[in-house]
C-alpha positions in Angstrom: 7.7 -43.7 24.6 5.2 -42.4 22.2 1.5 -43.2 22.1 0.3 -46.8 21.8 -3.1 -48.3 21.5 -3.4 -52.1 21.6 -5.8 -54.8 22.4 -8.6 -56.8 20.7 -12.3 -57.3 20.9 -13.6 -55.5 23.9 -10.3 -55.1 25.7 -8.0 -52.2 24.8 -5.2 -50.2 26.5 -4.2 -46.7 25.5 -0.7 -45.8 26.8 1.2 -42.5 26.5 3.7 -40.2 28.2 2.9 -36.7 29.2 -0.2 -34.5 28.8 -3.1 -35.1 29.1 -3.6 -36.8 32.4 -5.8 -40.0 32.2 -8.5 -38.1 34.2 -8.9 -35.6 31.3 -9.3 -38.4 28.8 -11.8 -40.3 30.9 -13.7 -37.1 31.6 -13.9 -36.3 27.8 -15.3 -39.8 27.1 -17.9 -39.5 29.8 -18.7 -35.8 29.4 -22.3 -35.0 28.3 -21.0 -33.2 25.2 -19.2 -36.3 23.8 -20.7 -38.8 26.2 -20.5 -42.5 25.5 -23.9 -43.0 27.1 -23.6 -45.4 30.0 -19.8 -45.2 30.1 -18.4 -45.2 33.6 -14.8 -44.8 35.0 -13.1 -47.0 37.6 -9.7 -46.7 39.2 -7.3 -49.6 38.4 -4.2 -48.9 40.5 -2.5 -45.9 38.9 -4.6 -46.3 35.7 -8.2 -45.5 34.9 -10.6 -48.0 33.2 -13.4 -46.7 31.0 -16.2 -49.3 30.9 -18.7 -49.1 28.1 -21.1 -52.0 27.8 -18.8 -55.0 27.6 -15.9 -52.9 26.3 -12.9 -51.9 28.5 -10.4 -49.2 27.7 -7.5 -48.9 30.2 -5.9 -45.4 30.3 -2.3 -45.6 31.2 -0.2 -42.5 31.4 3.4 -43.4 32.2 4.4 -40.1 33.9 1.4 -39.6 36.0 3.5 -39.8 39.2 5.3 -36.6 37.9 2.3 -34.8 36.6 0.0 -35.6 39.5 -3.8 -36.0 39.1 -6.5 -33.5 38.8 -8.5 -34.2 41.9 -11.5 -32.0 40.8 -11.7 -33.9 37.5 -11.8 -37.2 39.4 -14.5 -35.9 41.7 -16.6 -34.8 38.7 -16.2 -38.2 37.0 -17.3 -39.9 40.1 -20.3 -37.6 40.6 -21.4 -38.1 37.0 -21.0 -41.9 37.3 -23.1 -42.0 40.5 -25.8 -39.8 39.0 -26.0 -42.0 35.9 -26.2 -45.1 38.0 -29.1 -43.6 40.0 -30.9 -42.5 36.8 -30.5 -45.9 35.2 -31.9 -47.7 38.3 -35.0 -45.5 38.4 
């Protein structure tokens, strides 16, 4: 399998095999350098879901079970998401 992006409107799925892990893609989209302001990440089974306004991007890496996940990256994403939510509620 190569790389595939499909969907329509606000609902899209990005699917690939191999590096990078979904955590790295989600981290890049929510990182302060690139930052889609207000974007948050949620787990969806083995996939990650990047939420940006009404848009949804499902990140689906087919070999994640072999590659494993980067626990520190997930922790950083979760921390940034919580910090953003607190700031937006203030």
